[in-house]
Structures are given as structure tokens and as C-alpha cells.
N, C-alpha and C positions, 0 to 999 in steps of 0.2 A: 504427443498429440496436442496441437495448437489451434484447433478448430473452434474450441469453445472459449467462454469468458476467462478462464484460468488456463494460462499457457505453461507449458513444461519449459523450464529453464535447464539449460545444460552448460558444462564448462566452456564450451567453445563459444557460447553467446552471453555468458554471464557477465564479462567485462564491457560488452557493449550495452547491455542494460543498464549496468552501473554507471557508465559514462555519461548517459543521457539523463541530465537532471531535470529535464522539463516536465517530467511526471512524478508524481508519488508512486513508489514501487512497494508492493507487499509481496513477501517471499515466505512461503511455507517449505522450511526445511524438513524432510522426511527421511526414513530409512526404510527401504523395502522389506526388511524383516521385522519392522515395528508394527504390531497390531493396533497400537494407539494412533500411529500414522494413518493406517488404513481406515480406521473409525472416524478420525477427524477431516479427512479430505472432503466428504460431502458437507459437513458443516462449514468449511472453508468456502467451498463453491456457492452454498447458499448465502454466505456473507457478502459475497460479490453481488449476488441478485439482490439482496436487501439493500445495499449501499447504493446500486445502479449510478455510479459515477464514472464517466469515460477517463476522468482526469487521474484515476487511481488504476494502476495496473496490477493484475494478479498473477503471480507465478508459483509454481511448485518446483522443488529442486531436490532431487533423491541423491543423498551425499553417498549412498552406497555405489551409485553408478558413475558418479562424477567426483572430482577431487574436493577436498573440504574448502568452503569458502573462506578467504583470508580475512574479510572484514567483519566477520561475526564469530562469536564463540557459542558453539553449540554443546550444552551439557545433557539435554534430553531431547527425545523425539515424540512427536513432532515439536518444532519450534518456529515460531512466528516473528517475522521482523518487518517494520515499516522503514523504508528509506524514504525520506522526505525530498520532495522537489526543491531544487535550488541549493542543496546543502550537499558538502563533500561526502560521498558515501563510503569513504574508508573508515570512517569512526562515527558517523552520524545515525547509525541505525538505532531504532526504538523498538525494544523487545516487548512483545505483547505477553502479559502475565496475567490476564483476567480470565473469567469464566470461559468455558470452551463451548459457547453457543453462538450462532450467527449473528444475533441481534447485539450482543455485547462486543464481538469484533467489529461489527459496522459503527457502533458508537465510539468504540476506541479510534477508529479511523477518521470519523466526523471530527473528534476532539483534537487529533494530532496530525492528519495529512495536511500539508502546506496548501495544496491546491484547492481544497475544500473551504478551509478557514479564510484564505485569502480571497477567493472569488466572491464569497458572500459579503465580506467586508468592503471589497471594491464596489460591489453593486450599491451597497447602501451609501458609500461615500459619493459614488456618481449621481445617485438620486437626490443626495443632499445638495451637491454642488449645482446641479441643474435647477432644484427648486430655490436656491440662493441666487442664481443668476436671473431668474425670472422675476424675482422680487426686486432685485436692483434695476432692472429694466423698467419697472412700472414706476420707479421713483421719479 
């Protein structure tokens, strides 16, 4: 099901998603037999709505239906990883280990997602640069 904001990732498309480093990617690794995975999925979906950032892509990946992902280590289910934009995705995954609620997940992503922290900083820098150039032209 790829109609909603949280897309289903499968082994056939996993490498394509990992190779495209223009977006931050959040992947929820689940197991179909895990009750905790089933309980956590709505929280994950709500976190996407709370964050409301197009630059962060949300995926779920069922490890019982697909081969295990080679670039992460899964000890328990569900497990959430952030793959930062612009970084090598074979080793740069950041595991979420905080509270299992949507606001905490959204805060984690605001703090660690490359596209969110970079875009805010660039906007401030551009505004400051524009203000500086205006001041100079008045001299």
C-alpha cells in the first residue's frame, strides 16, 4: 500500500530508496508476527502527520516478507531508523531509541534529519545575507 504518506518498502525497491540520498528516509522495520509492530504502526503514521515535512520520506518494511536489510541491525521489533540525506546509507543509519509516541518521533526527526536542520539554517543565512547586502548598498 503506497497510497498514503507512509509507503511500503519491499526488497525490490529497497536499494533504489537507499541510493537516492536527496531525502531523509525513515524506515520502520516490522515483523508481521509482532504485536508491538502492529501497535506501533499507527503511532508511526501519526508522527508523519505531526512532522508534516515533504523532505522526510516515511516507509515501513516487513522483515518477515522481505530479506533482512543489510545496512541495519535489528534486535527487536519494531525498530525505527533514520537515514540522513546526503550521507552514505550503508552505515549512517541513526536508530531511534526514544519514547514510542508520535511527538517524540517527530522531535527526533527535527533534531536529526539533514533536510530539516539544513533548510532552516539556510533560510536564516539567506535572510542575513540579504539584510547585509541591503545595508552595504545604502553606504
